[in-house]
C-alpha positions as CSV (number, residue, x, y, z in Angstrom):
1,M,0.0,0.0,0.0
2,S,1.4,3.4,-1.0
3,Q,2.2,6.0,1.7
4,P,-0.1,9.0,2.0
5,L,1.1,12.1,0.2
6,R,2.2,14.9,2.4
7,I,0.8,18.3,1.3
8,T,3.3,20.9,0.3
9,T,3.6,23.8,2.7
10,R,4.4,27.3,1.4
11,A,6.0,30.3,3.1
12,S,2.6,32.1,2.9
13,D,1.0,29.4,5.0
14,R,2.9,30.7,8.0
15,I,1.2,34.0,7.6
16,R,-2.2,32.3,7.2
17,R,-1.5,30.3,10.3
18,R,-0.8,33.4,12.4
19,Q,-4.0,35.0,11.1
20,L,-6.0,31.9,11.9
21,R,-4.7,31.8,15.5
22,R,-5.5,35.5,16.0
23,M,-9.0,35.0,14.6
24,K,-9.6,31.9,16.7
25,S,-8.4,33.8,19.9
26,F,-10.7,36.7,19.1
27,A,-13.8,34.4,18.6
28,T,-13.0,32.4,21.7
29,G,-12.4,35.6,23.7
30,L,-15.7,37.0,22.6
31,L,-17.4,33.8,23.8
32,L,-15.6,34.1,27.2
33,V,-16.7,37.7,27.5
34,A,-20.3,36.6,26.9
35,A,-19.8,33.9,29.6
36,I,-18.4,36.4,32.1
37,I,-21.1,38.9,31.5
38,Y,-23.7,36.1,31.9
39,V,-22.2,35.1,35.3
40,F,-22.2,38.7,36.7
41,A,-25.6,39.5,35.3
42,K,-27.1,36.3,36.7
43,R,-25.7,37.1,40.2
44,A,-26.8,40.7,40.0
45,E,-30.3,39.6,38.9
46,A,-30.5,37.2,41.9
47,A,-29.4,40.1,44.2
48,G,-32.4,42.1,43.0
49,A,-30.8,44.4,40.4
50,A,-32.7,46.6,38.1
51,Q,-34.9,45.2,35.3
52,W,-32.5,46.1,32.6
53,V,-30.0,43.6,34.0
54,S,-32.3,40.8,32.8
55,Y,-31.8,42.0,29.3
56,V,-28.0,41.8,29.7
57,R,-28.3,38.3,31.2
58,A,-30.5,37.2,28.3
59,A,-28.2,38.7,25.7
60,A,-25.1,37.1,27.3
61,E,-26.9,33.7,27.6
62,A,-28.1,33.7,24.0
63,G,-24.7,34.9,22.8
64,M,-23.0,32.0,24.6
65,I,-25.4,29.5,23.0
66,G,-24.9,31.0,19.6
67,G,-21.1,31.1,20.0
68,L,-20.9,27.5,21.3
69,A,-23.2,26.2,18.5
70,D,-21.2,27.8,15.8
71,W,-17.9,26.7,17.5
72,F,-19.2,23.2,17.3
73,A,-20.3,23.5,13.7
74,V,-17.0,25.0,12.5
75,T,-14.8,22.6,14.6
76,A,-16.9,19.6,13.3
77,L,-15.7,20.3,9.8
78,F,-12.1,19.6,10.6
79,R,-12.0,17.5,13.7
80,R,-14.0,15.9,16.5
81,P,-15.0,18.6,19.1
82,L,-13.2,17.9,22.4
83,G,-12.1,14.6,20.8
84,L,-15.5,13.0,21.4
85,P,-16.7,10.5,18.8
86,I,-19.8,12.4,18.0
87,P,-21.6,11.3,14.8
88,H,-21.2,13.5,11.7
89,T,-18.1,15.3,13.0
90,A,-14.6,15.5,11.5
91,I,-16.3,15.7,8.2
92,I,-13.3,16.7,6.0
93,P,-11.0,13.9,7.3
94,T,-13.6,11.2,7.2
95,R,-15.2,12.3,3.9
96,K,-11.9,13.3,2.2
97,D,-12.2,10.7,-0.6
98,A,-15.8,11.5,-1.4
99,I,-15.0,15.3,-1.4
100,G,-12.1,14.6,-3.8
101,A,-14.3,12.6,-6.1
102,S,-17.0,15.3,-6.0
103,L,-14.4,18.0,-6.7
104,G,-13.0,16.1,-9.6
105,E,-16.5,15.6,-11.1
106,F,-17.3,19.3,-10.5
107,V,-14.1,20.4,-12.3
108,G,-14.7,18.0,-15.2
109,D,-18.3,19.1,-15.7
110,N,-17.9,22.8,-15.3
111,F,-14.3,23.7,-16.3
112,L,-13.4,21.0,-18.8
113,S,-16.5,21.1,-21.0
114,E,-16.1,21.8,-24.7
115,E,-18.2,25.0,-24.5
116,V,-16.2,26.5,-21.7
117,V,-12.8,25.6,-23.2
118,R,-13.8,26.8,-26.7
119,S,-15.2,30.0,-25.3
120,K,-12.1,30.7,-23.3
121,L,-9.8,30.1,-26.3
122,Q,-11.9,32.3,-28.6
123,S,-11.7,35.2,-26.1
124,A,-7.9,34.7,-25.6
125,N,-7.1,35.6,-29.3
126,I,-4.1,33.4,-29.0
127,S,-2.8,33.5,-32.6
128,N,-2.8,37.4,-32.8
129,R,-1.1,37.7,-29.4
130,L,1.4,35.0,-30.3
131,G,2.2,36.5,-33.7
132,S,2.7,39.9,-32.2
133,W,5.0,38.4,-29.6
134,L,7.0,36.3,-32.0
135,S,7.4,39.2,-34.5
136,K,9.8,40.9,-32.0
137,S,13.4,39.8,-32.6
138,E,14.2,39.5,-29.0
139,N,11.3,37.1,-28.4
140,A,12.1,35.1,-31.5
141,K,15.7,34.8,-30.3
142,Q,14.4,33.6,-26.9
143,V,12.3,30.9,-28.6
144,T,15.4,29.9,-30.7
145,D,17.5,29.7,-27.5
146,E,15.0,27.4,-25.9
147,L,14.7,25.2,-29.0
148,S,18.5,25.0,-29.2
149,G,18.6,23.7,-25.6
150,V,16.1,21.0,-26.4
151,V,18.0,20.1,-29.6
152,A,21.3,20.0,-27.8
153,W,19.8,17.8,-25.1
154,A,18.0,15.5,-27.5
155,T,21.1,14.9,-29.8
156,S,23.3,14.2,-26.8
157,L,21.2,11.2,-25.7
158,G,22.4,7.7,-26.4
159,D,25.6,6.1,-27.7
160,D,26.3,6.7,-31.4
161,E,27.2,3.1,-32.0
162,D,24.0,1.9,-30.5
163,I,22.0,4.5,-32.4
164,A,23.8,3.5,-35.7
165,E,22.8,-0.1,-35.1
166,V,19.2,0.8,-34.5
167,I,19.1,3.1,-37.5
168,E,20.6,0.4,-39.8
169,E,18.1,-2.3,-38.5
170,S,15.2,0.1,-38.8
171,F,16.3,1.1,-42.3
172,R,16.5,-2.6,-43.3
173,R,13.1,-3.5,-41.8
174,T,11.5,-0.5,-43.5
175,A,13.1,-1.4,-46.8
176,E,12.1,-5.1,-46.4
177,N,8.4,-4.1,-45.8
178,F,8.3,-1.6,-48.6
179,D,7.3,-2.9,-52.0
180,I,9.4,-0.7,-54.3
181,A,8.3,-2.4,-57.6
182,K,4.8,-0.9,-57.8
183,P,5.7,2.7,-57.0
184,L,8.6,2.4,-59.4
185,G,6.3,1.2,-62.1
186,I,3.9,4.2,-61.5
187,F,6.9,6.6,-61.5
188,L,8.1,5.1,-64.8
189,V,4.7,5.5,-66.4
190,K,4.5,9.1,-65.4
191,A,8.1,9.7,-66.5
192,V,7.5,8.4,-70.0
193,E,4.2,10.3,-70.2
194,N,6.1,13.5,-69.4
195,D,9.0,12.7,-71.7
196,A,11.4,12.5,-68.8
197,H,13.1,9.6,-70.5
198,T,14.0,11.8,-73.6
199,P,17.3,13.2,-72.1
200,I,18.4,9.7,-71.3
201,V,17.8,8.4,-74.8
202,D,19.6,11.5,-76.2
203,M,22.5,10.8,-73.9
204,L,22.7,7.1,-74.9
205,A,22.6,7.9,-78.6
206,K,25.2,10.6,-78.2
207,A,27.4,8.2,-76.2
208,I,27.1,5.6,-78.9
209,Q,28.0,8.1,-81.6
210,D,31.0,9.4,-79.6
211,W,32.3,5.8,-79.0
212,L,31.9,5.0,-82.7
213,E,33.7,8.1,-83.8
214,N,36.4,8.4,-81.1
215,D,37.3,4.7,-80.8
216,S,36.7,3.6,-84.4
217,A,39.2,0.8,-84.3
218,R,37.6,-0.9,-81.3
219,A,34.2,-0.2,-82.7
220,K,35.0,-1.7,-86.1
221,G,36.7,-4.7,-84.4
222,W,33.5,-5.3,-82.4
223,I,31.4,-5.0,-85.6
224,D,33.8,-7.4,-87.4
225,K,33.2,-10.0,-84.7
226,Q,29.4,-9.8,-85.2
227,L,29.6,-10.5,-89.0
228,P,29.3,-14.1,-90.3
229,K,32.7,-15.8,-90.5
230,W,31.9,-17.3,-93.9
231,L,32.1,-13.9,-95.6
232,P,35.2,-13.4,-97.7
233,G,37.8,-11.0,-96.4
234,L,37.2,-8.1,-98.8
235,G,33.4,-8.4,-98.5
236,K,33.6,-8.6,-94.8
237,D,35.7,-5.4,-94.6
238,R,33.2,-3.6,-96.9
239,A,30.2,-4.9,-95.0
240,G,31.8,-3.8,-91.7
241,E,32.6,-0.4,-93.0
242,W,29.1,0.0,-94.3
243,L,27.6,-1.2,-91.0
244,Y,29.9,1.2,-89.0
245,E,28.7,4.2,-91.1
246,R,25.1,3.2,-90.8
247,L,25.4,2.9,-87.0
248,I,26.8,6.5,-86.8
249,E,24.0,7.8,-89.0
250,L,21.4,5.9,-86.9
251,S,22.7,7.4,-83.7
252,K,22.6,10.9,-85.2
253,D,19.0,10.3,-86.6
254,V,17.8,9.1,-83.1
255,Q,19.2,12.3,-81.5
256,V,17.4,14.7,-83.9
257,D,14.2,12.8,-84.7
258,Y,11.9,12.6,-81.7
259,E,9.5,10.4,-83.7
260,H,12.2,7.9,-84.6
261,P,11.1,4.2,-84.5
262,I,13.8,3.4,-82.0
263,R,12.5,6.1,-79.6
264,R,9.0,4.7,-80.0
265,S,10.3,1.2,-79.4
266,I,12.1,2.3,-76.2
267,E,8.9,4.0,-75.0
268,R,6.9,0.8,-75.6
269,L,9.6,-1.2,-73.8
270,L,9.4,1.2,-70.8
271,H,5.6,1.0,-70.8
272,R,5.6,-2.7,-70.8
273,F,8.3,-2.9,-68.1
274,A,6.2,-0.4,-66.0
275,E,3.2,-2.6,-66.3
276,Q,5.2,-5.7,-65.3
277,L,6.5,-3.8,-62.3
278,Q,2.9,-3.3,-61.1
279,S,1.4,-6.7,-62.1
280,D,3.9,-9.4,-62.8
281,P,4.7,-11.4,-59.6
282,I,8.0,-12.6,-61.0
283,I,9.3,-9.1,-61.9
284,I,8.0,-7.7,-58.7
285,E,9.9,-10.4,-56.7
286,R,13.1,-9.9,-58.7
287,V,13.0,-6.1,-58.2
288,N,12.4,-6.4,-54.5
289,A,15.1,-9.0,-54.2
290,A,17.5,-6.7,-56.0
291,K,16.5,-3.9,-53.6
292,M,17.3,-6.1,-50.6
293,R,20.7,-7.1,-52.1
294,L,21.5,-3.4,-52.4
295,V,20.2,-2.6,-48.9
296,D,22.2,-5.5,-47.4
297,R,25.5,-4.2,-48.8
298,P,27.5,-3.1,-45.7
299,E,28.6,0.2,-47.4
300,V,24.9,1.2,-48.0
301,R,23.7,0.4,-44.5
302,H,26.8,2.2,-43.0
303,T,26.2,5.2,-45.2
304,I,22.7,5.6,-43.8
305,S,23.8,5.5,-40.2
306,D,26.8,7.7,-41.0
307,I,24.6,10.3,-42.5
308,W,22.4,10.4,-39.3
309,I,25.4,10.6,-37.0
310,S,27.1,13.3,-39.0
311,T,23.8,15.3,-39.2
312,K,23.3,14.9,-35.4
313,K,26.8,16.1,-34.7
314,S,26.5,19.1,-36.9
315,L,23.1,19.9,-35.5
316,R,24.3,19.7,-32.0
317,E,27.3,22.0,-32.7
318,E,25.1,24.5,-34.5
319,A,22.5,24.5,-31.7
320,A,25.2,25.0,-29.1
321,N,26.8,28.0,-30.8
322,P,24.8,31.2,-30.1
323,E,26.4,32.8,-33.2
324,S,25.7,29.9,-35.6
325,E,24.0,30.5,-39.0
326,L,21.4,27.9,-38.2
327,R,20.2,29.7,-35.1
328,A,20.2,33.0,-36.9
329,R,18.1,31.5,-39.7
330,V,15.7,29.9,-37.2
331,T,15.3,33.3,-35.4
332,R,14.6,35.1,-38.7
333,L,12.1,32.3,-39.7
334,I,10.3,32.6,-36.3
335,C,10.2,36.4,-36.5
336,N,8.9,36.4,-40.1
337,F,6.3,33.8,-39.1
338,G,5.1,36.0,-36.2
339,T,4.9,39.0,-38.5
340,K,2.9,37.1,-41.1
341,V,0.5,35.7,-38.4
342,S,-0.1,39.1,-36.8
343,A,-0.9,40.6,-40.3
344,D,-2.9,37.8,-41.8
345,R,-6.5,37.5,-40.4
346,E,-7.2,34.4,-42.4
347,L,-4.1,32.7,-41.0
348,Q,-5.0,33.7,-37.5
349,K,-8.5,32.2,-38.0
350,T,-6.9,29.0,-39.3
351,I,-4.5,28.7,-36.3
352,D,-7.2,29.6,-33.8
353,T,-9.6,27.0,-35.3
354,A,-6.9,24.4,-35.2
355,L,-6.0,25.2,-31.6
356,E,-9.7,25.1,-30.6
357,N,-10.4,21.8,-32.3
358,A,-7.2,20.2,-31.0
359,T,-7.7,21.4,-27.4
360,T,-11.4,20.5,-27.3
361,H,-10.7,17.1,-28.7
362,L,-8.0,16.5,-26.0
363,V,-10.3,17.8,-23.3
364,D,-13.2,15.8,-24.4
365,R,-11.1,12.6,-24.8
366,Y,-9.2,12.9,-21.5
367,R,-11.6,14.9,-19.4
368,D,-12.3,11.9,-17.1
369,E,-8.6,11.2,-16.7
370,I,-7.9,14.9,-15.9
371,A,-10.6,14.9,-13.3
372,A,-9.4,11.6,-11.9
373,V,-6.0,13.3,-11.2
374,I,-7.8,15.6,-8.7
375,S,-9.8,12.8,-7.0
376,D,-6.8,10.4,-7.0
377,T,-4.5,13.0,-5.6
378,V,-6.9,14.0,-2.8
379,A,-7.4,10.3,-2.1
380,R,-3.7,9.9,-1.5
381,W,-3.5,12.9,0.8
382,D,-3.1,12.3,4.5
383,A,-6.5,12.9,6.1
384,G,-5.1,15.0,9.0
385,D,-3.0,17.1,6.7
386,T,-5.9,17.6,4.4
387,A,-8.1,19.0,7.2
388,K,-5.3,21.2,8.4
389,K,-4.5,22.6,5.0
390,I,-8.2,23.4,4.2
391,E,-8.6,24.9,7.6
392,L,-5.5,27.0,7.0
393,Q,-7.0,28.3,3.7
394,V,-10.6,29.0,4.9
395,G,-10.5,28.7,8.7
396,R,-10.0,32.4,9.3
397,D,-13.1,33.3,7.4
398,L,-15.0,30.5,9.2
399,Q,-14.1,32.1,12.6
400,F,-16.3,35.0,11.6
401,I,-19.2,32.5,11.8
402,R,-18.4,32.0,15.5
403,V,-18.1,35.8,16.0
404,N,-21.4,36.4,14.2
405,G,-23.0,33.6,16.1
406,T,-22.1,35.2,19.4
407,I,-23.2,38.6,18.4
408,V,-26.4,37.6,16.6
409,G,-27.2,35.2,19.4
410,A,-26.9,38.1,21.9
411,L,-29.2,40.3,19.8
412,A,-31.7,37.5,19.4
413,G,-31.6,36.9,23.1
414,I,-32.5,40.5,23.8
415,A,-35.3,40.3,21.3
416,I,-36.7,37.1,22.6
417,H,-36.5,38.3,26.3
418,A,-38.3,41.6,25.3
419,I,-41.1,39.7,23.6
420,G,-41.4,37.4,26.6
421,E,-41.7,40.4,29.0
422,L,-44.4,41.9,26.8
423,V,-46.3,38.7,26.6
424,A,-46.0,38.2,30.4
425,R,-47.6,41.6,31.0
């Protein structure tokens, strides 16, 4: 079983405690004055004093009754009067949990309702005030300084080797679960439709032309190997020369003729391959297998983690340096954002609406949990401490009930005694 929570005591509680003691002394003193007056008046009345003494005695007697009754009522809230086990006393200590539950329910119903929260946010005009505040460079710099501290703290957590291992494993799991073939097929279709492949075809045709012209010996040697061996030597040489020239002309024609059959063939080939990437299980499996072979290469996985570690290091250094370009840019960005928000009514409305919707959603979703914090916290408080703390906060004002009880009781006693005298006559 958990230990009861001790309630925090503030320095101001000492002032309240002194004020409470003074008020208690005053109320008790007034009750004692009424008792003393009653004793002297009663003795004077028995000794045959004047008629008016009876009014004093009646006032003092009723004042004592009123003061004692209110003392009992006030004391019964916090403890048992005179330590006696009188029913329905020490109400706060014995009913602490029920009071906490009722308080939590009251707060949830009356302070955490959607209407109350939305109305408060609308009247706060948060976006305009925030924009005006952020538009000042000193405030924007303050926000940047706070963000820099958070970034420096966040990037200093964990060991780089452990983080690198986690990043590499996460990257591999993500790549393994990601089907790259279908998105690649869709991208390829869009690329062909937008002629994005044209520069590549141009580059290939130009590369073939350059190779044929700049390395003619090797090119002619390759062509010679492709020709049938049964051709006679002179015929083979002429055929090779003719084929060499035709290949150069063909590469030039492909570069200048965007309707060339070879271009159309390449487009059809790309379209067919794009369709296979989206529908052919064998092609899809092969592409994803090639993806994993690439991902599983050590240099690829290490590059991913190295990029993160280098980025984290640079980010930490930039965040820690008050004169860094990154912090200067962030400050300007925040300042410009504040200026834009403070001048743009539509943007303010958008931000306010988003804040209202998000806050009311959270309040509506977690209202019971928030209210439960109050009831659970009160339930864990020590019963005696709870009574003392509440008495410290409101006890001084409750002592006025005792004072008023004595005074009002005395006035009521005079009135009742006067009425009795009139009736007796």
